[in-house]
C-alpha positions as CSV (number, residue, x, y, z in Angstrom):
1,M,-1.9,-89.6,-6.1
2,N,1.5,-87.5,-5.6
3,H,4.7,-87.9,-7.4
4,A,8.2,-88.0,-6.3
5,G,9.7,-84.0,-7.0
6,S,6.2,-82.9,-7.2
7,H,5.0,-79.4,-5.3
8,S,2.0,-79.1,-3.0
9,S,-0.7,-76.4,-4.7
10,G,0.7,-74.3,-1.6
11,S,4.6,-74.4,-2.1
12,P,6.5,-71.0,-2.6
13,G,9.1,-72.7,-4.9
14,P,11.0,-71.5,-8.0
15,T,9.1,-72.8,-11.5
16,R,12.2,-73.2,-13.5
17,P,15.2,-74.0,-12.7
18,G,17.5,-71.1,-11.6
19,E,15.0,-68.8,-11.2
20,R,14.8,-66.1,-8.3
21,L,11.9,-65.2,-6.6
22,G,13.7,-61.5,-5.3
23,F,17.0,-59.1,-5.4
24,T,19.9,-59.8,-3.0
25,L,21.2,-56.7,-0.8
26,I,23.8,-56.3,-3.3
27,E,21.4,-55.4,-6.3
28,L,19.1,-53.3,-3.7
29,L,22.2,-51.1,-2.3
30,V,23.5,-50.9,-5.8
31,V,19.9,-49.6,-6.8
32,I,19.6,-47.2,-3.4
33,A,23.1,-46.0,-4.2
34,V,22.0,-45.3,-8.1
35,V,18.8,-43.5,-7.2
36,S,20.7,-41.2,-4.4
37,L,22.8,-40.1,-7.0
38,L,20.4,-39.5,-10.1
39,A,19.0,-37.7,-6.9
40,A,21.3,-35.3,-5.7
41,M,21.8,-34.5,-9.5
42,L,18.4,-33.2,-10.0
43,L,17.6,-31.6,-6.7
44,P,20.5,-28.5,-7.3
45,A,18.3,-28.2,-10.8
46,L,15.1,-28.0,-9.5
47,S,16.7,-25.6,-6.9
48,R,17.4,-23.1,-9.4
49,A,14.3,-24.0,-11.5
50,K,12.7,-22.9,-8.4
51,E,14.5,-19.8,-7.6
52,S,13.9,-18.6,-11.4
53,A,10.4,-18.8,-11.1
54,R,10.1,-16.7,-7.9
55,G,12.8,-14.2,-9.2
56,T,10.3,-14.0,-12.0
57,Q,7.5,-14.0,-10.3
58,C,9.6,-10.9,-7.8
59,L,10.4,-9.3,-11.3
60,G,6.6,-8.6,-12.1
61,R,5.7,-7.8,-8.6
62,M,7.8,-5.0,-8.8
63,R,6.8,-4.0,-12.4
64,Q,3.1,-3.5,-10.9
65,L,4.5,-1.1,-8.2
66,G,6.7,0.6,-10.4
67,L,3.3,1.2,-12.5
68,A,0.8,1.9,-10.0
69,A,3.6,4.5,-8.1
70,R,3.2,6.5,-11.5
71,L,-0.7,6.0,-12.2
72,Y,-0.8,7.3,-9.1
73,A,1.9,10.7,-9.7
74,D,-0.4,10.8,-13.2
75,E,-4.3,10.8,-11.1
76,N,-2.1,13.5,-8.4
77,S,-0.7,16.8,-10.0
78,D,2.4,14.5,-11.1
79,V,3.5,13.7,-7.8
80,F,5.0,10.4,-6.2
81,P,3.5,8.9,-3.6
82,R,5.8,9.7,0.0
83,S,6.7,6.8,2.1
84,Q,6.8,6.8,6.0
85,H,10.0,9.1,6.1
86,S,7.8,11.7,5.6
87,A,4.2,10.8,4.5
88,F,3.1,11.0,8.0
89,A,5.0,14.4,8.7
90,N,3.3,16.2,5.7
91,G,-0.1,14.1,6.5
92,E,0.2,11.7,3.3
93,L,-0.5,8.2,2.6
94,P,2.6,6.0,2.9
95,W,3.1,4.8,-1.0
96,E,1.6,0.9,0.7
97,R,-1.7,2.4,1.5
98,A,-1.4,4.9,-1.3
99,V,-1.0,3.1,-4.3
100,A,-3.6,0.4,-3.3
101,P,-6.4,1.8,-5.5
102,Q,-3.8,1.3,-8.4
103,L,-3.4,-2.5,-7.6
104,G,-7.1,-3.0,-7.1
105,S,-7.4,-2.6,-3.3
106,D,-8.6,-0.2,-0.8
107,A,-6.5,2.4,0.6
108,L,-7.7,0.8,4.2
109,A,-7.1,-3.2,3.5
110,W,-3.5,-2.3,2.0
111,T,-2.3,-5.2,4.5
112,N,-4.0,-7.8,1.9
113,L,-1.5,-6.5,-0.8
114,L,1.6,-7.6,2.2
115,K,0.6,-11.3,1.2
116,G,0.7,-10.9,-2.7
117,V,2.2,-7.9,-4.3
118,Y,3.6,-6.1,-1.3
119,H,6.0,-9.3,-0.9
120,C,8.6,-11.6,-2.4
121,S,8.6,-15.5,-2.3
122,S,12.1,-15.4,-1.5
123,D,12.0,-12.9,1.3
124,A,11.9,-15.1,4.4
125,R,10.4,-12.6,6.0
126,T,6.3,-13.2,6.7
127,N,6.1,-9.9,8.5
128,G,5.4,-6.4,6.4
129,W,7.2,-5.7,2.8
130,S,9.5,-6.9,0.4
131,Y,10.1,-3.6,-1.3
132,G,10.9,0.2,-0.5
133,M,10.6,3.2,-2.2
134,N,14.1,5.2,-2.8
135,V,13.8,8.2,-0.8
136,Y,15.2,11.0,-2.8
137,F,11.8,11.0,-4.4
138,E,10.7,12.9,-1.5
139,L,13.1,14.7,-0.3
140,G,13.3,18.6,1.0
141,P,15.1,21.6,0.1
142,E,15.8,20.9,4.5
143,D,17.4,16.9,3.2
144,D,21.0,17.4,3.2
145,Y,21.6,14.9,0.2
146,V,23.6,14.8,-3.3
147,G,21.9,17.4,-5.8
148,K,20.5,19.8,-4.1
149,P,18.7,22.3,-4.4
150,E,16.9,19.6,-7.2
151,I,13.7,18.2,-5.8
152,W,12.6,15.1,-7.4
153,R,8.7,14.9,-6.1
154,R,7.1,15.0,-10.1
155,A,8.0,12.3,-12.0
156,T,8.2,14.4,-15.2
157,R,11.1,15.9,-13.7
158,V,13.5,12.7,-13.6
159,L,15.5,13.4,-16.5
160,K,16.7,9.7,-16.8
161,P,12.8,7.8,-16.0
162,C,14.8,4.4,-17.6
163,V,18.2,4.1,-15.8
164,T,16.6,6.3,-11.9
165,I,15.3,3.5,-9.6
166,L,12.4,3.9,-7.7
167,F,11.4,0.3,-5.9
168,A,13.8,-2.0,-4.7
169,E,14.0,-4.7,-2.7
170,D,14.0,-4.6,1.1
171,A,16.5,-5.8,4.0
172,T,14.9,-3.9,6.7
173,S,11.6,-3.3,8.3
174,A,11.3,0.4,7.0
175,D,9.4,1.1,3.8
176,H,12.4,3.0,2.0
177,I,15.8,2.8,0.8
178,M,18.0,5.6,2.4
179,A,19.8,5.9,-0.9
180,H,20.7,9.7,-0.3
181,F,22.7,8.9,3.4
182,W,25.5,6.4,1.3
183,T,28.8,7.3,0.6
184,V,30.5,3.8,-0.4
185,P,28.8,0.4,-1.4
186,A,28.8,-0.7,1.7
187,D,26.3,1.5,3.0
188,A,23.4,0.1,1.6
189,T,22.7,-2.4,3.8
190,D,19.3,-1.2,3.6
191,V,19.0,-3.0,0.2
192,D,18.5,-7.0,-0.2
193,A,20.8,-7.0,-3.4
194,R,21.5,-10.9,-2.8
195,R,17.9,-12.1,-2.6
196,H,17.9,-14.0,-5.9
197,R,20.6,-15.4,-6.2
198,Q,23.4,-13.0,-5.5
199,K,21.3,-9.8,-7.6
200,A,18.1,-8.3,-7.4
201,N,15.4,-6.6,-8.8
202,Y,14.9,-2.7,-9.1
203,A,11.7,-1.0,-10.3
204,F,12.5,2.0,-12.8
205,V,10.7,5.6,-12.7
206,D,9.4,4.6,-16.4
207,G,7.4,1.5,-15.0
208,R,9.7,-1.0,-16.2
209,A,12.0,-3.7,-13.5
210,R,14.9,-5.7,-14.1
211,V,17.6,-7.2,-12.1
212,F,20.8,-6.6,-11.6
213,A,23.8,-6.9,-9.8
214,F,24.1,-4.3,-7.2
215,R,27.3,-2.9,-8.3
216,F,25.6,-2.1,-11.5
217,T,23.2,0.5,-9.4
218,Y,25.9,2.0,-7.6
219,E,29.8,2.5,-7.9
220,P,30.5,5.6,-6.6
221,A,34.6,5.2,-7.9
222,G,32.9,4.3,-11.4
223,T,30.9,7.1,-11.5
224,I,27.8,5.0,-11.1
225,D,24.2,6.1,-9.0
226,L,21.1,5.2,-10.8
227,W,19.7,6.0,-7.4
228,N,20.2,10.1,-7.6
229,P,17.9,11.1,-10.1
230,S,20.7,14.0,-11.0
231,L,23.1,11.5,-11.4
232,A,21.3,8.4,-12.7
233,R,22.7,8.0,-16.8
């Protein structure tokens, strides 16, 4: 028997007076606005954290390069490898192939390193290496550069290995940095000096790697030059 005011078994009506079954449009808009605000606050922090991780990974890879070059020198009469700037003319392998064995790869299969040690994840380029060798370490007496007639081919000849740059983040398609041509900081277009939040990583002759703003590596007006082995202090 049916009673007045009762609901059928399939009725979706409220079970208690004043009970609502969902959000109003205004409440939904407020929730969406709050979520959007939180996302706007969190995304920059997440982006900074991601870039910080990339910078740390890059720093580790540059340290590997610096140590590999020193190991190469230890096994080759104290002489650094050359870059493509002079390697082929002297019948030698360029550094990216020469130090591959020190990095656990075969010199003939060095291209595998382009997806790892030779590439910075903050470098948007997908082809080629992200790092270049300081060309000072392969200059000869016939080259025009500050500090002649000093020749810095041998690792033990470097006066201040802890502050002399061996590898840097490269902005070009070359595998070397032509630092001996610079006369003012604006000349250093071959260095990607802002790859990591306005800074870049650098590997030094002693095998260490550090992050710097470029002005702390080269500022002739302030007598700063960590690229020229005869001037690095």
